[in-house]
N, C-alpha and C positions, 0 to 999 in steps of 0.2 A: 272675522274668524267664523268658521262653520262650527255650530254646536252639535253635540251628540243627538239632540232632539231633531234638528234639521236633517242630519244624516240618516237617522233611523226612519223618519217619515218619508224621505225621498227613496230610501231603499225599499220600504214597504210598498210604495206605489209601483216601483219598478218590478218587484218580485211577485206581483199578482200573477198567478198561473192558473191554467184551466186544463192542462193535460193535452194530449195529442189527438188531432182529428183522425189520424190514420187508424185508430182503434174503434172509432164510433161504429156501433152496430155489431161489433165482435167482442169477445171477452177481453177485458183489460188484463194484461199480464200481472199487474199489481193486485188486482182483485183475486186472481188465482193464488198469488203468493200470500196475501192476507188470509185467505180461507184455508190455506195449508200451513199457516204458522211460520212462514219462512221470510216474511217481508222485513222484519227488523234488521237482521244481519245484512240483507241486500241493501237496505236504505243507508245504513251506517257505512258500508263499503263504498257506496256511490257518493255519499257526502265527503268522505275522505278523498276519493278519486277526483271529484270536481274541484274541491278546495285546493288540492295539490296542483291540479292542472292550471287553475287560475293564476297561480304564482308564476307560471311560465308564459301563459297566453295573454293575460290581462283581459280576457274576453268576459264581459259581464254576463253573458249567457251561462257561463260556468257557475257563477254565483247564483244565478236564478235557479239553476238545477239544485244547488245545495239547499237553497231556501225551500224549494218545492218538496224535496224529500224530507226536510225537517218539518214542514207544515203537515205533510201526510202522516209522518211518524208521531208527531205531537197529537194530532187529531185522533189517530187510532188509539193511542195510549189513553187519552181522555175518555173516548167512547167505551173502550174495553173496561176501564176502571169503573165507569158508570154501570156497566152490565154486572160487574162483580159485587158492587155495593148493594 
């Protein structure tokens, strides 16, 4: 039987993300959204979109996108909280 710990660790290893190369040297759209305070709703919308799409496609890349948006959103919240404290 696969344990939750095995599944979590395997999922973490799979979901390591680095962003897209096609924005290197240019402004990242997410940087623009963060600086204008509009990233949170965008991220949550994309998390819902990719999670829903995964149910149809079974494409693991959809879950990777869910994790990436969740990681960025979590990191942003932690960093912003540190700035407020």
